[in-house]
BASE-131387 format. One record per atom (N, C-alpha, C): residue in one letter; x, y, z. Coordinates in pm, whole numbers, plus 32768, in hexadecimal, padded with zeros to 4 digits. Atoms other than C-alpha are relative to their C-alpha. Layout:
BEGIN
AXYZ/...
//
This chain:
BEGIN
M806D80568032/MF83973E56F63/M80367FAE7F7E/N7FE5804D8080/NF87172BE6E5C/N7F9480087FA6/K80587FEE8086/KF7CD72976D0F/K7F6A7FBE8025/Q806580437FE3/QF6CD71A26D9F/Q7FA3805B805E/D80547F9E7F97/DF652729E6ECB/D7FD5806C7FA4/S80307FA78040/SF65473AC6DC4/S7F847FE27F94/A806D80368064/AF57772E56CC2/A7F767FFB8062/T806E80107FB5/TF48F729A6DED/T7FAD80878017/T803D7F7F7FE7/TF46173FB6E48/T7FB380437F80/A80297FCD807A/AF425745C6CDB/A7F747FBA7FDF/D807E80418023/DF30D73576CBC/D7F9A803C805B/T80797FD77FA7/TF24D73EE6DE0/T7FDE8090800D/S80267F6E8000/SF27D75696DC0/S7FCD802F7F85/M803E7FBB806F/MF1C476526CE2/M805580747FD2/M7FBD7F90803B/MF23277826C1C/M7F98804C7FB3/R806B7FAC8057/RF18878B56B71/R80437FFA7F83/A7FDD7FF0808B/AF18878BA69FD/A7F8480417FB9/V806A7FD58065/VF0B7795368DD/V80057F977F93/Q8014806E806A/QF029785F6803/Q7F98804F7F85/L80527FE3807A/LEF9F78AD668C/L7FA77F988003/T805E805D7FFB/TEE5F77F4669C/T7FB97FE07F69/G8033801A8076/GEE0D7805652F/G8021807B7FA1/F7FF37F8D804D/FEE1678EF63F9/F7FAD80728012/G80547F9B7FE1/GED8D7A426424/G805E80858028/D7FD87F827FC7/DEDCD7B9964D8/D803A7FE48080/V7FAC800E7F7F/VEE8E7BDF661D/V7FB87FB9806E/D8055802F7F9F/DED687B4B66D6/D80257F6C8009/R7FE5808D800B/REDE379F96672/R807B7FEB8052/L7F8980087FAC/LEF147A366765/L7FC38005808E/E802D7FFE7F7B/EEEC179C768B9/E80707FDB8069/L7FB780147F8D/LEF8179DB6A04/L7FDC7F8C804D/V802C80757FB1/VEF7878846AAC/V80807FDD805D/E7F9480717FC4/EF027778D6BA2/E7FF17F8E7FCC/V7FF58089803B/VF0A276656B13/V80727FBA8055/P7F8D80367FC6/PF18D754F6B93/P808380347FCA/R7F797FE18021/RF30475AF6B90/R80387F857FB0/P7FBE806D803E/PF3AD74D86A7B/P80787FC7803E/Q7F9B80537FC9/QF49173C16AC7/Q80717FF37F8C/P7FA380078073/PF5D773B869F8/P800C7F687FDE/A7FF88083802F/AF5F572726927/A80957FE57FDE/R7F79801F8019/RF72B71C468C8/R803A805E7F95/G7FB17FA08056/GF83072B36835/G7FC380887FFD/E803F7F787FF5/EF74E73F868A3/E803D803C807F/V7FDF7FB47F84/VF78E74FC6993/V7F7A80448027/L807E7F9E7FB3/LF67875BF6A71/L8035807D800C/I7FD87F8B7FF0/IF69A772E6A4E/I7F9A80598046/Q80477F8D7FC2/QF61178326B43/Q801680707F99/V7FFA7F8E8065/VF5B179406A42/V80208094803F/G7FEF7F6A7FC5/GF63F7AA16A88/G7FB9805F7F9D/A80487F9E806C/AF5C97B4A693D/A7FE07FA67F87/C802E80308078/CF5287AE267FA/C7FC6806A7FA3/G800F7FA28062/GF51A7BAD66C7/G7F8A7FDF7FA0/L8069800B8059/LF3ED7BE165DE/L803180127F64/N7FE0801A809C/NF4067B986457/N7F6F80057FAC/N8079800D805B/NF31C7BB06327/N7FD07F838001/T803080767FF6/TF3117A476342/T7F8B7FD88055/D807380067F94/DF2267A5B6479/D7F8980287FD3/L80757FC88039/LF12F7B3963E0/L7FCF7FB17F6F/N802A80528079/NF13A7A77628A/N7FBC7F8C8017/L8041807E7FD1/LF0E979306330/L7F768010803C/R80857FEB7FDA/REFD879C763FA/R7F8A80207FA3/K80527FD9806E/KEF367A5362CA/K7FE77FA07F8D/G8006806C8063/GEF61791E61F9/G8038803C7F83/W7FC37FB48070/WF02D79F76108/W80457F937F99/Y7FB78057804A/YF10678C96093/Y7FAA7F9A7FAB/S805E80608041/SEFD97814600A/S800380127F59/P7FEB8000807B/PF00377C85E95/P7F8180467FAD/D807E7FAA8034/DEE86783B5E4E/D7FBC80228087/G803B7FE57F85/GEDC979015F4B/G7F7A7FF4800C/D8091800F800D/DEC6A78845F0B/D7FCF7FA38063/G8032802F7F9E/GEBDC782C603F/G80557FCF8079/A7FB880247F93/AEC5577D8619E/A803E7F667FFF/E7FB480828008/EEC83765B6150/E80737FFA7FA3/S7F8B800C804B/SED9076B56045/S8073803E8037/L7F927FAA7FC1/LEE627788612C/L805F7F9E8035/T7F9580517FE4/TEFB976EF617A/T80778055804F/G7F777FC37FE3/GF10D7744621C/G805C800A7F95/W7F9C7FE2805F/WF2417790615E/W80287F8F7FB6/Q7FC8806E8041/QF2887631610A/Q7F7E7FB77FB4/H8066800F8061/HF12C762C6066/H7FBF7F788029/T8046805F7FAC/TF0A8752A6171/T7FB28039805A/P804D7FAF7FA8/PEF9D757F6259/P804D7FEB8082/P7FB97FF57F8C/PF03375E863B7/P7FAD7FA98062/Q803480307F95/QEFEE753064F1/Q7FEA8054806A/F80297FA97F98/FEF36762A65CF/F7FE77FA38076/P7FCB7F917FE9/PEF68769566D7/P809980017FE6/I7F827FFF800E/IF0C477096692/I804A80798057/I7FB27F977FCE/IF1CB77D06760/I8061802D7FA7/Q7F9D7FC08067/QF26C78B4667C/Q808080468048/G7FA47FB87FC1/GF3A9797B66A3/G80907FAE7FC5/A7F7D80458031/AF4FC791865E6/A8082803C803B/D7F6A7FC37FE3/DF5FB7A126666/D80217FF58094/I7FF1802C7F55/IF65B797567CC/I807D8016802C/V7F937FF07FBA/VF74A79F268AB/V7FEA7FCD80A5/G802280297F83/GF76D79586A08/G80627FB5804B/V7F9B80497FAB/VF81D78776B15/V7FD87F647FF2/I801E80937FED/IF83B76FF6B01/I7FDA7FDF808A/V802680267F77/VF789766F6C37/V7FEE7F61800B/G802380837FFE/GF75775166BD4/G80387FAE7F86/V7FB9803A8071/VF7FC74126AF9/V7FC87F687FFD/G804780878026/GF77C72C86A4E/G80817F8E7FF8/T7FA5806A8018/TF83671786A27/T806680157F95/G7FAB7FE8806F/GF978719D6968/G8045807E8006/V7FC37F8D7FF3/VF9BF730369C4/V802D80128084/P7FC7800B7F82/PFABF733C6AC3/P7FC6806B8055/D80377FB77FA2/DFA6D73DE6C08/D805D808D7FFE/S7FB67F998012/SFB7974EA6BBA/S7FB880707FB1/R804A7F89806D/RFA8E75A66AC8/R7F8D804B8076/L80617FC77FA5/LF9A975FA6C09/L803980908024/N7FDA7F6D7FEE/NF99C77696C4B/N805180507FA0/Q7FB77FAF8069/QFA3077D26AFC/Q7F8E80657FD8/R80667FA18048/RF99D790C6A64/R800A7FDD7F6E/V8002802E808C/VF92D78BA6906/V7FC8804E7FA9/I80597FC48051/IF8AE794367CF/I7FF37FA07F9D/V80378069804A/VF7EA785966ED/V7FEE7FFB7F6E/N800E80098092/NF7FC7804657A/N7F797FC27FFF/P808680338014/PF68077D16528/P7FF07FA77FA9/T8014805E8062/TF6BC76EC6419/T80257F70801D/I7FE380967FE0/IF6A0756E6459/I80187FB47F8F/Y7FE380468070/YF75374CE634F/Y7FE67F628004/K804B80887FF8/KF6A7737262EF/K80687FA37FC5/T7FB4805F803F/TF79D72F361FF/T808F8018800E/H7F787FCF8007/HF8DD73B961F8/H801F807A8034/P7FF67F6F7FD0/PF97074F562B5/P8003806C7F95/E7FD47F9A8071/EF9BB75916172/E7F8480087F93/N80777FFF805A/NF85B755560E3/N7F9C8052803B/P805B7FB37FCB/PF77876766136/P7F717FE67FC4/M8071801B805C/MF66675EB6052/M7FB07F98803A/D803F80797FC5/DF60C74A86126/D800B80168089/I7FEE7FE07F79/IF5D3753A627E/I7F7E8011804C/D80737FD57FAF/DF4D4757A6392/D802F80818040/Y7FEE7F7D7FE4/YF4B576D66413/Y7FC7801980AC/L80327FD57F71/LF49D774E658E/L7F9980597FF8/G80597FC18006/GF35777CA65CD/G7F917FE67F93/S805380368071/SF2B5772064A5/S7FE37F678006/E8017808A7FF8/EF2F175AB6485/E80327FD4809A/R7FE180187F81/RF37975A265F2/R7FDE806E8056/P801C7F8A7FB4/PF32376816727/P807280628009/G7FA47F8E8016/GF3D777CA6733/G800B804D8085/G7FE47FCB7F98/GF43C78C46825/G7FA28062804B/F805B7FA67FBC/FF3067990687F/F7FCB7FB6807D/A802580497F85/AF2FD78CD69C4/A80758004805F/Q7F9A7FFB7FA6/QF3C778B26AFD/Q80877FA97FEA/Y7FA9806E8019/YF48177786A9D/Y7FE37FCD7F6C/V8005803F8067/VF4D676DD6960/V80647F8C7FE9/C7F94805C8017/CF58B759A68F6/C803680017F58/V7FCB7FFC8093/VF66B759B67BA/V80667F9D8002/P7F98805B7FFA/PF76C74AB6741/P808F804D8029/A7F877FCC7FC5/AF8BE74E867EE/A806280497F98/V7FB17FD38076/VF9767525669B/V7FD9809E7FE0/N80407F8C803E/NF885763E6660/N802580818061/A7FF57F8B7F99/AF8D6770C67A9/A80A380138012/H7F7B7FDA8008/HFA1A77BD677E/H802480638083/A7FCA7FB17F88/AFAE3783368B2/A8030808B7FD3/I7FCA7F7A802D/IFB1C79AA68A3/I80318047808A/T7FC47FA77FA5/TFBEC7AA6696C/T7FF780887FCB/T800E7F72802D/TFB897C196948/T7FBF804D8069/D804E7FAA7F9E/DFB1E7D3F6A0D/D7F7C80287FC7/M80897FD58033/MF9F37D64693B/M7F847FC18050/S807080277FB5/SF8927D3769E6/S7FC77F907FA9/D804180638053/DF7C87C0A6994/D7F9980467F96/A80607FCE806D/AF6CC7CE768D9/A8053802E7F9B/E7FAD7FCC8077/EF7EF7D75680C/E80217F847FAB/L7FCF80708033/LF86C7C1E67BB/L7F947FC57FB0/A806180308041/AF7137BB86759/A7FCB80447F7C/T800C7FBB8088/TF71A7CAE6635/T80437FBA7F8E/F7FB5802D8061/FF8007BDA6582/F7FD47F737FBB/P8015808A8030/PF7A47A5F653A/P7FD77FF17F6A/T803D801D8089/TF6AD7A516412/T8028806D7F98/S7FF27F958061/SF6D67BA6636A/S80AD7FFB7FCF/Y7F6E80008020/YF8737B906373/Y801D7F857FB1/L7FE6807C803D/LF86D7A1E6313/L7FC8800C7F76/T804C7FF6808B/TF77B7A6261EC/T806080597FA9/A7FB37FA98044/AF84E7B936184/A809C7FC97FD1/W7F7E80408010/WF99D7ADA61AB/W7FE67F947F81/H801B806D805D/HF91879BC60C8/H7FE680477F7C/M80157FC4807B/MF89E7ABB5FBC/M8078803D7FC3/L7F777FDB8047/LF9F67B495F96/L804D7F997FD7/A7FAC8071802A/AFA877A015F89/A7FD17FB87F77/R8045802C807B/RF99279995E82/R802980567F89/A7FF67FA0806C/AF9C97ACB5DBA/A80AF80107FEB/D7F6B8004800B/DFB507A945DEE/D80428090800E/V7FE37F717FEE/VFB7A7C055E63/V80A580008018/Q7F867FF87FEA/QFCEF7C545E4F/Q8026809B802D/A7FD17F8D7FCE/AFDC27D6D5EFB/A800D805A7F79/G7FFB7F9A805F/GFDA37EBB5E29/G7F9180067FA7/E807880018046/EFC597E665D89/E7F8B80668035/T805E7FBE7FC5/TFB1D7F2B5DB2/T7F7E7FB77FE8/V80728045800D/VF9DA7E9D5E0D/V7F8880548037/L807B7F9C7FED/LF8837F415E01/L7FA07FA5805E/V804C80387F8A/VF7AB7EE55F40/V7F74804F8000/T80837FCC7FF9/TF62D7EFF5F1D/T7FD67FEE808A/G803080147F73/GF56C7F226070/G8063800F8064/A7F937FEA7FAF/AF69A7F956116/A7FE38032809D/S80227FED7F71/SF5F080026251/S7FE77F9E804F/G802780707FBE/GF56E7EB462B0/G807B7FAA8045/G7F8C805D7FC9/GF6197D90636B/G805B7FD17FA6/V7F8F802A8062/VF6B37CEE624B/V8049806E7FAA/G7FB17F8D8051/GF6EE7E356187/G80738048804B/S7F9C7FA97FAE/SF7A87EDD62A9/S806B7F98801E/A7F9180617FE3/AF8617D9962ED/A806B7FF37F80/L7FBD7FFE8077/LF8CD7DA06179/L806A80617FF4/L7FAC7F96800D/LF94F7EF46194/L808D7FF4805F/Q7F8F80117FB0/QFA3D7E8F62AD/Q80597F917FDA/L7FAF806B8035/LFAA97D50621D/L8058801E7F7D/I7FB67FC28071/IFAFF7DF660D7/I807480438016/K7F897F987FDD/KFBE37EEE6179/K80697F9F803B/A7F9A80577FD0/AFC7E7DC96234/A80527FB97F96/R7FB4803D806F/RFCD37D2860E9/R8063806C7FBC/D7FC07F9A804E/DFD807E6E607C/D7FCF80157F79/A80477FDF806D/AFC787E965F79/A7FAE8074801C/R804E7F917FE6/RFB927FBD5F46/R7F747FE37FFF/A808B800D8010/AFA1E7FEA5F8C/A7FAF80727FCE/V80637F8F8020/VF91B80C05EF1/V7F7C7FC6802A/A807A80107FBE/AF7D880CE5FBB/A7F8180387FC9/I807A7FB2801D/IF67580FA5F4D/I7FB37FE78089/V804580007F89/VF5A981596083/V7F89805D7FF4/G80757F9C7FF9/GF465820E60D5/G802C80848042/R7FE17F917FC9/RF47F8377611C/R800380178084/G7FEA7FF57F6A/GF4E883E4627F/G805A7F938032/K7FAA807B7FCE/KF5D182AA62A3/K808B80087FBC/E7F8D7FFF8049/EF6E0833161BF/E8085800A804F/D7F887FE17F9B/DF7D983A562E9/D80257F688031/H7FED80907FC0/HF7B3823C6386/H80677FB47F95/A7FBB8050806A/AF82581946230/A808680517FE5/Q7F747FD28010/QF94A82876207/Q804C7FEB8062/A7FA880337F9A/AF9D182336360/A80277F808005/L7FD8808C7FFF/LF9D680E1630E/L806D7FE47F70/G7F9F801A8072/GFAC0812D61E5/G7FE3800B7F78/A802D7FF78088/AF9E9815A60BC/A804080807FC1/V7FC77F99803B/VFA9B82295FB3/V7FB1805A7FAE/R80607FB78042/RF969829D5F12/R7F807FD58034/I808A801C7FD2/IF80182C15F86/I7F9B80207F97/I80667FDB8067/IF6D082995E9A/I7F797FF2804E/P808380037FC5/PF57082E15F1F/P7FBC7F9C7FB3/R80418079802B/RF48481B75EEF/R7FA180227F8E/D806B7FDD8059/DF38382875E32/D802580357F7A/V7FE57FC58087/VF44E83065D04/V7FEA7FB57F84/D8034802C808A/DF3F682C55BAA/D80797FBF7FBF/D7F8B803E8054/DF552828B5B1D/D80817FE3805F/I7F9280287FAA/IF64881D45BE9/I808B80207FAA/K7F7A7FE1803C/KF76181EB5AE2/K802C80957FF9/Q7FCA7F6D7FFB/QF75283715ADD/Q8040801B8077/H7FD47FEC7F78/HF78983725C4D/H80947FBE801B/L7F70803D7FF1/LF8C582825C2D/L806180667FB9/G7F9E7FB78037/GF96E837C5B51/G80647F9C7FB8/D7F898049803B/DFAD082EC5AFE/D80167F878038/I7FEC80907FD4/IFAAA81BF5BE6/I7FDC7F9D7FB6/T801A8085804C/TFAC180715B3B/T7FD57F91807B/V801480737FB3/VFA027F645BF2/V801C7F707FD7/D7FD7809B8024/DFA957DFC5BFD/D7F937FA88029/A805380697FDA/AF9987D545CB1/A7F8B80528048/V80977FE37FBE/VF81C7D855D3D/V7FEF7FAC808F/A803180477F9A/AF7C77D155E9E/A7F67801F8015/D80917FC97FF8/DF6427D265E97/D7FB07FB48071/V804B80497FA2/VF5627CD45FB5/V7F6580357FEA/V80857FBE8004/VF42F7D9C5F37/V7FA47FA97F90/G80408037806B/GF3CB7CEA5DE5/G7F8D805E7FB8/G80547F9D803C/GF2907D5C5D3E/G800F802C7F70/A7FE07FD78083/AF2817E085BF6/A808180427FDA/G7F827FB3801E/GF3C77ECB5C24/G806E7FA87FDE/I7F9B804D8020/IF4917D945BC7/I8032801F7F78/M7FD07FD08087/MF4A77E0A5A5E/M805C80777FFE/D7FAB7F8C7FF2/DF52E7F4F5AC9/D80987FDE802F/L7F8580367FE0/LF63E7E8A5B7F/L80517FC07F93/M7FC080428069/MF68C7DD55A4E/M803D804C7F97/H7FBC7F978055/HF6D37F085984/H806F805C8050/V7F967FBA7FAE/VF7967FAB5AA2/V80897FA98012/V7F8280538002/VF89E7E885AD8/V805080097F86/R7FB980068065/RF9C47E7E59EA/R7FEC7F8F7FB8/P7FF9808E8050/PF9CB7D7D58CD/P804C7FAC803E/G7FA3804F7FC0/GFA4D7C4A5957/G7FD47FF58093/G80157FF47F71/GF9CD7CA95AAF/G7FA47F9D8043/R805D806B7FC4/RF9067BE45BB6/R7F9780458063/I80577FC67FA3/IF7CE7C1E5C64/I7FD97F858052/V802D806D7FA2/VF77B7B4D5D98/V7F8C802D804E/T80797FDA7FB2/TF6237B585E49/T7FEE7F918070/A801480617F81/AF5CB7AD55F9E/A7F6980358050/G80837FD77FD1/GF4697B7A5FBA/G7FAC80457F9D/A80627FD18062/AF3347BFF5F32/A7F838054803E/M80567FBC7FAF/MF29A7CFA6011/M7F9580427F9A/A804A7FAB8061/AF2167DD25ED5/A7FBC7F9D7FB3/G804E805E8064/GF17A7C955E3E/G80487F7D7FD3/P7FBD80838024/PF1DB7B235DF5/P7FFD7FE27F5D/M801F80208087/MF1597B225C90/M8033806B7FA8/V7FC07F84804B/VF2277BF15B98/V7FF67FBA7F5E/E7FE7801E808C/EF2537C035A0A/E8082801F7FDE/I7F8E7FD8802A/IF3A77BFF597A/I801180007F69/D7FDD7FFC8089/DF42D7C36581B/D806B7FB67FE4/L7F8E80648005/LF5067B0657CB/L804F803D7F9B/R7F9D7FD38060/RF5A17BD056BE/R806B80438043/T7F957FA87FC3/TF63E7CC557BA/T80567F948049/L7FAA80717FC2/LF6AD7B7F5881/L806B7FE37FC5/Y7F9180508052/YF7667ADA5776/Y804F805F7FA7/L7FAA7F9E8067/LF7D07C065689/L805F8046805B/R7F9C7FB17FAF/RF8797CAF57BB/R80567F938055/H7FAD80777FCB/HF9017B565832/H7FF3801380A0/L80117FE47F75/LF8787B955999/L7FF77F708047/S8022806C7FAC/SF8747A955AAC/S7F94801A8068/L80487FDA7FA2/LF7377A8C5B71/L7FF17F7B8054/L7FDF80637F96/LF75779C65CBE/L7F9780198064/G804B800B7F87/GF67579555DDB/G80567FE4807D/S7FB680157F8A/SF6EB79505F39/S7FA37FF88067/T8055800A7F7F/TF65D78D86085/T804C7FDB8071/L7FAD80047F89/LF6EF78E561DD/L80967FD37FE6/G7F6B8011802F/GF852784C61D7/G80347F7F803A/T7FC4807C7FDF/TF93A772D622E/T80487FFD8092/A7FC5800B7F81/AF9DD76BF6370/A807780447FF2/A7F8F7FB78018/AFB18774E62FA/A7FDF80938002/D80167F6B800D/DFA88789F62A2/D7FDD802A80A6/F801B7FBF7F83/FF9F778C063FF/F807D7FF9805E/E7F7D7FF27FA6/EFB47786764B9/E805A80747FCF/N7FB57F8A8029/NFBEC796A63E6/N7FB58083801E/L804B7F907FC3/LFAD17A566463/L8029801C8079/V7FE37FFD7F67/VFB127A0C65C0/V809F8042800D/N7F7F7FD17FF9/NFC7E7A47657F/N801A80A27FEC/T80087F7A8020/TFC387B8D64E4/T7FC8806C8062/I80267F9F7F88/IFB647C15660F/I80687FED8052/Q7F9B7FEA7F9C/QFC717BB766FC/Q807080487FDF/A7F937F9B8020/AFD787C6D6630/A7FCE808C8010/G80237F738008/GFC9B7DA06653/G7FF580397F79/Q80027FDC809D/QFC857DC764C9/Q7F7080347FE0/I80867FDB801D/IFB0A7DF164E2/I7FC28032807A/K804C7FDA7F89/KFA237E9D65DE/K7F817FEA7FFE/P808C801B7FE1/PF8CA7E5F6664/P7FA5807D7FCD/L80587F8D8027/LF7AE7F3365C9/L7F827FD48043/L807780237FAB/LF6AD7F0466DE/L7FAD808C7FEF/A80637F908007/AF5797FE86695/A7FA480038071/H805E80067F9D/HF4807F866799/H80097F688050/T802680717F9A/TF43D7E8968BE/T7F7B7FFD803B/F807D801B7FC6/FF30C7DEE693D/F7FFE7F8D8060/P801780887FB6/PF2B27CF76A46/P7FB27FAC7FCD/L80438064804E/LF21F7BA269E7/L7F6880048000/A808F7FE97FF4/AF0CC7C036A5A/A7FC880667FA9/Q801A7F918054/QF0E07D1A6961/Q80137FDE7F6E/L7FCF8040809A/LF12F7C376827/L7FA380427F98/R805C7FDD8060/REFF27C9F677F/R801D80A27FD9/E7FBD7F6F801A/EF0617E1A679F/E806F800D7FAE/A7F7680058039/AF1B47DC66738/A7FE47FDF7F6A/Q801780278089/QF1457D1965F3/Q7FA5806F7FB3/Q803D7F9A804C/QF0517E3565A6/Q806680787FE4/T7FA47F938029/TF1707F3965C8/T805D7FC77F90/F7FB080218071/FF24C7E6064EE/F7FC380097F84/E80407FED8084/EF1417E5863E3/E7FF2808E7FC2/R80027F6A8027/RF1347FE163D9/R808C80207FBE/K7F807FD08052/KF2A37FEE6360/K8037807C8014/Q7FC47F737FEF/QF2F081286400/Q80707FFE8064/F7F7F801D7FA2/FF43680BE64AB/F807A7FE07FAF/F7F898035803E/FF59C80766444/F804D7F91805E/G7FC3806B7FB5/GF6277F2D64BA/G7F9E7F8F8017/K804C807C7FD1/KF5877E25658A/K7FB28010807A/I804580037F8A/IF4757DE9667C/I80227F87804A/V7FDC80767FBC/VF4BB7CFB679E/V7F9D7FF68085/I8046800B7F73/IF3F57C6468C1/I80817FD7806A/D7F8880057F8F/DF4E47C7569FA/D7FC97FFC808D/S802780127F7E/SF4097C446B1A/S7F9A7F8D8001/F8042808F8012/FF3757AE26B71/F7FA97FDA808A/
//
């Protein structure tokens, strides 16, 4: 089948997808049939094999990114602009290329790929000017999706599609956090929220850098964190993190929790240390004592997603077998509502993935 025939088929065929129809609860997620997309110039059409869930899916649905939450008319997406509903969410896509747009060689057909969810608008090393799959562009909670060919990375591995779908957003975010904090071999990094997708990714990637991880996790998840190489486990509900560290010196903190605990982290890290944050599950609005920041000569860094080079390095690390998938649960597409409810309860370690379409 040539490209023209493939495009004609794509124009006339339908696919199953779940659309987010507006801000609200899981009842705003609707299973529908929509036209199968057609790859534009420079794009590929992927038959989705699996797609992972992320906090961003729930945050967008709830309007959590809005700078002020007074009234539905003020709710926005993560770029602080109103989303264009309906939206097909889902950023962590793994599948097979079944169609190519103009300018993409036919040799890419039938490649198994893992997708970088970050669409760079100005430069591949600028993660601040992007569109995000499942937000500004249709994502992978569907049978098919179109993405730029450069974002679809060929991959050869014995892992299942569901296992591979545990990696893209969480591990790209974690990789960039460690790069932003310039974590070196031999250093010690304190990881908050270490049982979640990004937190558990951080534990593995810190070990891959020959650095040491200290994990803060909820009770009952200690063994999982230790199995990923954490040299010390601290329960999330302790009053004094420093006491539980003992003689361990923390060079950097990788924080995905946020909230009022940020001041505790500023006292835990060594003078001259770094705190990098990429989340705010415990609350986005915080107070800090600037005297602590400047008198202890700390660096406070923000980080979001990652660069094209970060993702390429991540794919190489996956194929080298240096990190392993942490697949907690799988759901079929028709149960995306139940999958998001399970995700929100946070009673799992690793990632939840949609793997049946």
